[in-house]
C-alpha positions as CSV (number, residue, x, y, z in Angstrom):
1,X,37.7,19.5,-22.0
2,X,35.5,16.5,-21.0
3,X,32.0,16.3,-22.4
4,X,29.7,16.5,-19.4
5,X,26.7,15.4,-21.4
6,X,28.1,11.8,-21.6
7,X,26.4,9.4,-19.3
8,X,28.6,7.9,-16.6
9,X,28.8,4.1,-16.5
10,X,27.9,2.2,-13.3
11,X,31.7,1.6,-12.7
12,X,32.2,5.4,-12.5
13,X,29.3,5.9,-10.0
14,X,29.8,5.6,-6.2
15,X,29.3,2.0,-5.0
16,X,26.3,3.2,-2.9
17,X,24.5,3.9,-6.2
18,X,25.2,0.6,-8.0
19,X,22.2,-1.2,-6.7
20,X,18.7,-0.1,-5.9
21,X,16.8,-2.6,-3.8
22,X,13.1,-2.6,-4.7
23,X,12.3,-5.8,-2.7
24,X,8.6,-5.7,-3.4
25,X,8.8,-5.6,-7.2
26,X,9.6,-9.3,-7.8
27,X,6.4,-10.7,-6.3
28,X,4.5,-8.1,-8.3
29,X,6.3,-8.9,-11.5
30,X,5.9,-12.7,-11.0
31,X,2.3,-12.5,-9.9
32,X,-0.2,-13.9,-12.4
33,X,-1.5,-11.2,-14.8
34,X,-4.7,-12.9,-15.7
35,X,-7.6,-12.8,-13.3
36,X,-7.1,-15.6,-10.8
37,X,-10.2,-17.9,-10.5
38,X,-9.1,-18.8,-7.0
39,X,-10.1,-17.2,-3.8
40,X,-10.2,-13.4,-3.4
41,X,-6.9,-12.4,-1.7
42,X,-8.7,-9.9,0.5
43,X,-11.0,-12.5,1.9
44,X,-8.3,-15.1,2.0
45,X,-5.8,-13.2,4.2
46,X,-8.4,-12.6,6.9
47,X,-8.8,-16.4,7.4
48,X,-5.1,-17.3,7.9
49,X,-5.0,-16.5,11.6
50,X,-1.6,-14.7,11.2
51,X,-2.3,-11.0,11.0
52,X,1.4,-10.1,11.2
53,X,2.3,-12.3,8.2
54,X,-0.7,-10.8,6.3
55,X,0.2,-7.2,7.4
56,X,-3.3,-6.7,8.9
57,X,-2.9,-3.8,11.3
58,X,-6.4,-3.5,12.8
59,X,-9.5,-5.5,12.7
60,X,-12.9,-3.9,13.2
61,X,-16.2,-5.8,13.5
62,X,-17.0,-5.4,9.7
63,X,-13.9,-4.0,8.2
64,X,-10.1,-4.1,8.6
65,X,-6.9,-2.1,7.9
66,X,-4.1,-3.8,6.0
67,X,-0.8,-2.7,4.5
68,X,-0.7,-2.7,0.7
69,X,1.7,-5.4,-0.5
70,X,2.5,-3.3,-3.6
71,X,2.7,0.2,-2.1
72,X,2.7,3.5,-4.0
73,X,4.6,5.0,-1.0
74,X,6.0,3.9,2.4
75,X,3.1,3.2,4.7
76,X,0.4,2.8,2.0
77,X,-2.7,1.3,3.8
78,X,-6.0,-0.2,2.6
79,X,-9.2,-0.2,4.5
80,X,-11.9,-2.7,3.3
81,X,-14.8,-4.8,4.4
82,X,-14.4,-8.5,5.3
83,X,-17.2,-9.2,2.9
84,X,-16.6,-9.2,-0.8
85,X,-18.4,-6.1,-2.1
86,X,-17.7,-4.2,-5.3
87,X,-19.6,-0.9,-4.7
88,X,-20.2,1.4,-1.8
89,X,-23.9,1.1,-2.4
90,X,-23.7,-2.6,-1.7
91,X,-22.4,-2.1,1.9
92,X,-24.7,-2.1,4.8
93,X,-25.1,1.1,6.8
94,X,-22.9,-0.5,9.6
95,X,-20.2,-1.4,7.1
96,X,-20.2,2.1,5.6
97,X,-20.0,3.8,9.0
98,X,-17.2,1.5,10.3
99,X,-15.3,1.8,6.9
100,X,-15.2,5.6,7.3
101,X,-14.2,5.3,11.0
102,X,-11.3,3.0,10.0
103,X,-10.2,5.3,7.2
104,X,-9.9,8.0,9.9
105,X,-8.0,5.6,12.2
106,X,-5.7,4.6,9.3
107,X,-4.8,8.3,8.9
108,X,-4.3,8.6,12.6
109,X,-2.0,5.5,12.7
110,X,0.1,6.9,9.9
111,X,0.2,10.3,11.5
112,X,1.5,8.8,14.8
113,X,4.0,6.6,13.1
114,X,5.3,8.5,10.1
115,X,4.2,12.2,10.5
116,X,3.2,12.7,6.9
117,X,2.5,16.2,5.5
118,X,-0.7,14.9,3.9
119,X,-2.6,12.0,2.4
120,X,-4.0,10.7,-0.9
121,X,-7.2,8.8,0.1
122,X,-9.6,7.2,-2.2
123,X,-11.2,4.3,-4.1
124,X,-10.8,2.9,-7.6
125,X,-14.1,1.3,-8.8
126,X,-13.8,-1.1,-11.8
127,X,-10.9,-2.1,-14.1
128,X,-11.1,1.1,-16.1
129,X,-10.5,3.1,-13.0
130,X,-7.5,1.1,-12.0
131,X,-9.0,-1.3,-9.5
132,X,-6.6,-4.3,-9.1
133,X,-9.3,-6.4,-7.4
134,X,-12.6,-4.8,-8.7
135,X,-14.8,-7.4,-7.0
136,X,-13.8,-6.1,-3.5
137,X,-13.8,-2.4,-2.8
138,X,-10.9,-1.0,-0.8
139,X,-9.9,2.5,0.2
140,X,-6.3,3.5,-0.4
141,X,-4.6,5.7,2.3
142,X,-1.3,6.9,1.0
143,X,0.9,9.1,3.2
144,X,2.6,12.0,1.4
145,X,5.5,14.3,2.3
146,X,6.6,17.6,0.8
147,X,9.0,16.7,-2.0
148,X,8.4,12.9,-1.9
149,X,7.8,12.7,-5.6
150,X,11.1,12.5,-7.4
151,X,12.4,11.4,-10.7
152,X,12.5,7.7,-10.0
153,X,8.8,6.8,-10.7
154,X,8.7,9.2,-13.7
155,X,12.0,8.2,-15.4
156,X,12.6,4.6,-14.3
157,X,9.1,3.4,-13.3
158,X,10.6,2.5,-9.9
159,X,9.4,3.5,-6.4
160,X,12.0,3.8,-3.7
161,X,10.7,2.7,-0.3
162,X,12.8,3.4,2.7
163,X,11.8,0.4,4.8
164,X,10.9,-3.2,4.4
165,X,7.3,-4.4,4.8
166,X,8.1,-6.2,8.1
167,X,9.8,-3.2,9.6
168,X,7.0,-0.8,8.4
169,X,4.4,-3.2,9.9
170,X,6.2,-3.1,13.2
171,X,6.4,0.7,13.1
172,X,2.7,1.1,12.2
173,X,1.5,-1.7,14.5
174,X,3.2,0.0,17.5
175,X,1.0,3.0,16.8
176,X,-2.3,1.2,16.7
177,X,-4.2,2.2,19.8
178,X,-6.1,-0.6,21.7
179,X,-9.8,-0.2,21.2
């Protein structure tokens, strides 16, 4: 009788399981790990003039909505001010109000486009709290579905995203309502 506890080799697995494409991981892996003394990427992307290439979905007067280039889940969005500000207390009243309005709009866009069952929404302030760019506050809006957490992130430190960034941008952008 065959020992079912032995691990199958990749040659014994179906060909559809030989390769997992995590297309976004390589830029993350190759990105400099030390704090870059160059321009803040959140302020830099707003100046290129190519919102589609930068995955900027919606611009407000003081804040904007952008897709996260290193998403926790498909459709992961960020809402942040144009101005480099580290703490909520440093925002003007107008920035705070519009920031909250755009957080609501980001959830509305995701609801129209992806129909998630819920959201994880929040901020990380400071390196110790996990902020990747602590000098520029940003709110994460992560769509969630019943059963979307599986063994991949836990066992292999890999996230499986069902769509490319460009395809997801097109899907989400088509659900941005004209203001």
